[in-house]
N, C-alpha and C positions, 0 to 999 in steps of 0.2 A: 801599483794599483792596476787592477784589471779593467780593461775597457768593456763596457756593456754596450748593448745595441743602441742605447740612448746617447752615449758619448761619441760613437763612431759617426763619421760623415756618411750621408746617404750615398749609395752607389748610383752612378749615372745610368739612366736607362740605355738599353743596347742601341737605340736608334740615334742617340745624341752624338755630336762630334767629339772627337777625342780631345783631351785637355792639351793645352799648349805645352810643349817641352816633353811630352810623353814619348814612349817608343812608337815607331812607325807601325801602321796597321799590318796585319799579317797578309801575305800574298803580294805585297808591293815591294819591289827591289829598292834598296837604299841607294842613294847616289843621285846622279843627274836624271832628268826626265828622259824617258825613252829606254830606260833600262841599261844605259851605258854606264859602267863604273867610272867614278871620278879618279883621276890619277895625276901624276906630275906633268904630263904632256898636254893637259887640257888647254892651256893658254897659248900654246905654240901654234902658229899658223904654218901650214905645210907649203903654201906658195903665196907669193905676193901678187896681188892684182895690179896690173899695169894700168895707169890712168891714161885715158884716151886724150889726145891732144888735137886741138883744132888745126886742121891742115892749112887753113887760110891765114891763121895767125903765124904759123911757122914759116910759110912762104912769103909772108908780108904782101899778100895780094891786095892791090889798091881797091878793087871793087869786083863784084861777081856779075858777070855778063849774062844776060838772059838768052843771048844767041849762042853761047858756048854749051852745046848739047852734050858733048862728051863729059864735061864736068857735072852737069845737072843730072844726067842719067844715073850717076853714082849714088845720088841721094833719093832715088825713087825706087819703089818696089816693083815687082812684076805686075802687080795689080794697079799700079799707078799712084799709090799712096806715097806721101812724103815721109821719109824716115825721121823718127824723133831724135832729139838731141842726144839722149842717153845712148842711142845705138850708133849714130853717126860720129859722135865725139866732138861736134862743133861747139864753139862758144855761143852764148845767147845772141850776140850781135850778128854773127855770121849766119846763124840758123834763121834769123829773121830775114836777112838778105837773100838767102837761098830760097826761102818760101816765096818771097816777092818775085824773084827771078823765075821760078817754076810757074807761078801763076801768070806772069806776063808771057812766057813762052807758050803756055797752054792757050791763052787768049788769041794769039796770032797763029795757032795751029802748028807750032814747031814740036810740041810735045802733046801726047794724047791725054785726055782727062781721065781715062780709065785704061787699064791694061787689057790684054787679050783674054776674053772670057770663053774659053773652050771647055765644054763639059762633056 
């Protein structure tokens, strides 16, 4: 039985989205986003990121002293900002203690509130 124009489904207008499961649009590469072809080595990591460990937990330091400037300066940037946990690698408990110790040493003028602003 021959199909007539009445029996055929209507063609989708050119501006409508393509039907699900259809072939990819022309001009777009198949595979992963960014044009990189998918392959067997996609799931393999090239290097393993080493997790940072809290140095105070490792040394079993009983407390963080606000007068120990050598230790505290390690956790301050050149501009005088306190390094965040994700960069310093401290646990939450010791990061809070470091913050309190830095604030105390700033209040009694052992550490500056801001770094050297030379422009």
